[in-house]
Short mmCIF file of the C-alpha atoms (twelve columns), coordinates in Angstrom:
data_MODEL
# 
_entry.id   MODEL 
# 
loop_
_atom_site.group_PDB 
_atom_site.id 
_atom_site.type_symbol 
_atom_site.label_atom_id 
_atom_site.label_alt_id 
_atom_site.label_comp_id 
_atom_site.label_asym_id 
_atom_site.label_seq_id 
_atom_site.Cartn_x 
_atom_site.Cartn_y 
_atom_site.Cartn_z 
_atom_site.pdbx_PDB_model_num 
ATOM 1   C CA . MET A 1   92.352 113.150 136.048 1 
ATOM 2   C CA . ILE A 2   89.736 110.420 136.267 1 
ATOM 3   C CA . ALA A 3   86.196 111.204 135.197 1 
ATOM 4   C CA . LEU A 4   83.557 109.364 137.186 1 
ATOM 5   C CA . ARG A 5   80.146 108.640 135.813 1 
ATOM 6   C CA . HIS A 6   77.473 108.829 138.456 1 
ATOM 7   C CA . ASN A 7   74.511 108.381 136.132 1 
ATOM 8   C CA . PRO A 8   75.355 105.812 133.472 1 
ATOM 9   C CA . PRO A 9   73.269 105.947 130.308 1 
ATOM 10  C CA . ALA A 10  70.444 103.464 129.921 1 
ATOM 11  C CA . ARG A 11  72.392 101.416 127.366 1 
ATOM 12  C CA . CYS A 12  74.904 100.463 130.115 1 
ATOM 13  C CA . LEU A 13  72.272 99.018  132.409 1 
ATOM 14  C CA . PRO A 14  71.617 95.265  132.354 1 
ATOM 15  C CA . PRO A 15  68.534 94.179  130.428 1 
ATOM 16  C CA . HIS A 16  65.279 93.765  132.333 1 
ATOM 17  C CA . SER A 17  65.246 90.356  133.963 1 
ATOM 18  C CA . ILE A 18  62.326 88.117  133.146 1 
ATOM 19  C CA . TYR A 19  62.398 86.747  136.712 1 
ATOM 20  C CA . ALA A 20  61.978 90.086  138.470 1 
ATOM 21  C CA . PRO A 21  58.404 91.037  139.345 1 
ATOM 22  C CA . SER A 22  56.921 93.902  137.415 1 
ATOM 23  C CA . GLN A 23  56.380 97.225  139.149 1 
ATOM 24  C CA . ALA A 24  52.609 96.771  139.013 1 
ATOM 25  C CA . SER A 25  52.653 93.421  140.828 1 
ATOM 26  C CA . PHE A 26  55.200 94.760  143.346 1 
ATOM 27  C CA . LYS A 27  52.926 97.671  144.215 1 
ATOM 28  C CA . ARG A 28  49.931 95.373  144.603 1 
ATOM 29  C CA . GLU A 29  51.796 93.260  147.157 1 
ATOM 30  C CA . LYS A 30  52.640 96.264  149.355 1 
ATOM 31  C CA . VAL A 31  49.055 97.175  150.242 1 
ATOM 32  C CA . HIS A 32  48.942 98.672  153.710 1 
ATOM 33  C CA . LYS A 33  46.318 97.537  156.150 1 
ATOM 34  C CA . ALA A 34  43.823 100.180 157.119 1 
ATOM 35  C CA . VAL A 35  44.429 101.568 160.587 1 
ATOM 36  C CA . LYS A 36  41.414 101.409 162.826 1 
ATOM 37  C CA . PRO A 37  40.555 104.928 164.032 1 
ATOM 38  C CA . ARG A 38  40.607 105.509 167.762 1 
ATOM 39  C CA . GLU A 39  37.201 105.857 169.340 1 
ATOM 40  C CA . ALA A 40  36.233 109.254 170.674 1 
ATOM 41  C CA . THR A 41  35.892 107.918 174.234 1 
ATOM 42  C CA . GLN A 42  39.449 106.619 174.369 1 
ATOM 43  C CA . GLN A 43  42.050 108.878 175.920 1 
ATOM 44  C CA . PRO A 44  45.212 109.626 173.961 1 
ATOM 45  C CA . PRO A 45  48.360 107.801 175.091 1 
ATOM 46  C CA . LEU A 46  49.953 109.377 178.164 1 
ATOM 47  C CA . ALA A 47  46.866 111.510 178.800 1 
ATOM 48  C CA . GLY A 48  47.543 111.743 182.531 1 
ATOM 49  C CA . VAL A 49  51.220 112.557 182.027 1 
ATOM 50  C CA . LEU A 50  50.830 115.470 179.618 1 
ATOM 51  C CA . GLU A 51  51.539 118.841 181.163 1 
ATOM 52  C CA . THR A 52  48.945 121.586 181.201 1 
ATOM 53  C CA . ASP A 53  49.569 125.292 180.817 1 
ATOM 54  C CA . ALA A 54  49.092 125.730 184.591 1 
ATOM 55  C CA . ASP A 55  51.812 123.131 185.263 1 
ATOM 56  C CA . ARG A 56  54.155 124.975 182.905 1 
ATOM 57  C CA . LEU A 57  53.497 128.277 184.672 1 
ATOM 58  C CA . ASP A 58  54.001 126.683 188.106 1 
ATOM 59  C CA . LEU A 59  57.319 125.281 186.933 1 
ATOM 60  C CA . LEU A 60  58.310 128.674 185.545 1 
ATOM 61  C CA . ARG A 61  57.425 130.384 188.855 1 
ATOM 62  C CA . ALA A 62  59.500 127.853 190.799 1 
ATOM 63  C CA . ILE A 63  62.443 128.384 188.446 1 
ATOM 64  C CA . ASP A 64  62.160 132.183 188.670 1 
ATOM 65  C CA . GLN A 65  62.086 132.029 192.471 1 
ATOM 66  C CA . PHE A 66  65.130 129.749 192.513 1 
ATOM 67  C CA . VAL A 67  67.049 131.996 190.112 1 
ATOM 68  C CA . ARG A 68  66.272 135.040 192.282 1 
ATOM 69  C CA . ASP A 69  67.258 133.223 195.493 1 
ATOM 70  C CA . THR A 70  70.566 131.895 194.196 1 
ATOM 71  C CA . GLY A 71  71.597 134.653 191.794 1 
ATOM 72  C CA . ILE A 72  72.430 132.116 189.074 1 
ATOM 73  C CA . THR A 73  71.927 133.187 185.456 1 
ATOM 74  C CA . GLU A 74  68.987 131.750 183.544 1 
ATOM 75  C CA . SER A 75  71.135 130.103 180.911 1 
ATOM 76  C CA . LYS A 76  73.403 128.498 183.520 1 
ATOM 77  C CA . PHE A 77  70.355 127.176 185.368 1 
ATOM 78  C CA . GLY A 78  68.927 125.651 182.188 1 
ATOM 79  C CA . ARG A 79  72.276 124.099 181.278 1 
ATOM 80  C CA . ASP A 80  72.805 122.616 184.755 1 
ATOM 81  C CA . ALA A 81  69.234 121.467 185.360 1 
ATOM 82  C CA . ALA A 82  68.223 120.131 181.953 1 
ATOM 83  C CA . GLY A 83  71.197 120.474 179.620 1 
ATOM 84  C CA . ASP A 84  69.387 123.240 177.698 1 
ATOM 85  C CA . PRO A 85  70.592 126.830 178.139 1 
ATOM 86  C CA . ARG A 86  67.427 128.164 176.439 1 
ATOM 87  C CA . LEU A 87  65.031 126.330 178.774 1 
ATOM 88  C CA . ILE A 88  63.658 129.378 180.629 1 
ATOM 89  C CA . TYR A 89  63.391 131.504 177.480 1 
ATOM 90  C CA . ASP A 90  61.466 128.743 175.703 1 
ATOM 91  C CA . LEU A 91  59.167 128.176 178.705 1 
ATOM 92  C CA . ARG A 92  58.266 131.863 178.680 1 
ATOM 93  C CA . ARG A 93  57.407 131.615 175.000 1 
ATOM 94  C CA . GLY A 94  55.030 128.700 175.595 1 
ATOM 95  C CA . ARG A 95  57.182 125.574 175.357 1 
ATOM 96  C CA . THR A 96  55.679 122.669 177.269 1 
ATOM 97  C CA . PRO A 97  58.438 120.532 178.781 1 
ATOM 98  C CA . ARG A 98  58.297 116.761 178.712 1 
ATOM 99  C CA . HIS A 99  57.384 115.050 181.967 1 
ATOM 100 C CA . LYS A 100 60.939 113.777 182.381 1 
ATOM 101 C CA . THR A 101 62.399 117.269 181.877 1 
ATOM 102 C CA . ARG A 102 59.962 118.731 184.408 1 
ATOM 103 C CA . LEU A 103 60.976 116.130 186.996 1 
ATOM 104 C CA . ARG A 104 64.668 116.704 186.281 1 
ATOM 105 C CA . VAL A 105 64.306 120.474 186.809 1 
ATOM 106 C CA . LEU A 106 62.318 120.077 190.031 1 
ATOM 107 C CA . HIS A 107 64.846 117.561 191.332 1 
ATOM 108 C CA . TYR A 108 67.680 119.998 190.584 1 
ATOM 109 C CA . ILE A 109 65.890 122.787 192.469 1 
ATOM 110 C CA . ASN A 110 65.071 120.586 195.467 1 
ATOM 111 C CA . ARG A 111 68.598 119.169 195.600 1 
ATOM 112 C CA . ALA A 112 70.101 122.670 195.511 1 
ATOM 113 C CA . TYR A 113 67.863 123.856 198.379 1 
ATOM 114 C CA . ILE A 114 68.725 120.755 200.436 1 
ATOM 115 C CA . ASP A 115 72.463 121.235 199.836 1 
ATOM 116 C CA . ARG A 116 72.161 124.919 200.703 1 
ATOM 117 C CA . ALA A 117 70.337 124.128 203.970 1 
ATOM 118 C CA . ALA A 118 72.931 121.492 204.889 1 
ATOM 119 C CA . ALA A 119 75.761 123.955 204.236 1 
ATOM 120 C CA . SER A 120 74.123 126.594 206.425 1 
ATOM 121 C CA . ARG A 121 73.712 124.043 209.282 1 
ATOM 122 C CA . GLU A 122 77.385 123.089 209.081 1 
ATOM 123 C CA . GLY A 123 78.404 126.732 209.129 1 
ATOM 124 C CA . ARG A 124 76.703 127.420 212.504 1 
# 
């Protein structure tokens, strides 16, 4: 059996090099520049894109209506629409979806209604 040493004792380490900078001078060189605080009048990034609580509730109502109309399970809807089987459960608990997720879900609902209408026209 071979014994491996992961933490060699200090006597096995090479002596301190005279050419290497000391820790004190190294720390002095890595001074970070101060970040200028954002003014109070500036809007946060993506201020117009962020979803409000009303948008989340509207999305949840649209999803609930779609689930009732189609008879699909909530987890299957979340998996098909957004790749997240817990989507509806999390929305009910207060999760705010990203803008891209919201658009993806609405597109899935609209596409399903369009396909359903086209199928009913062909069946006449």
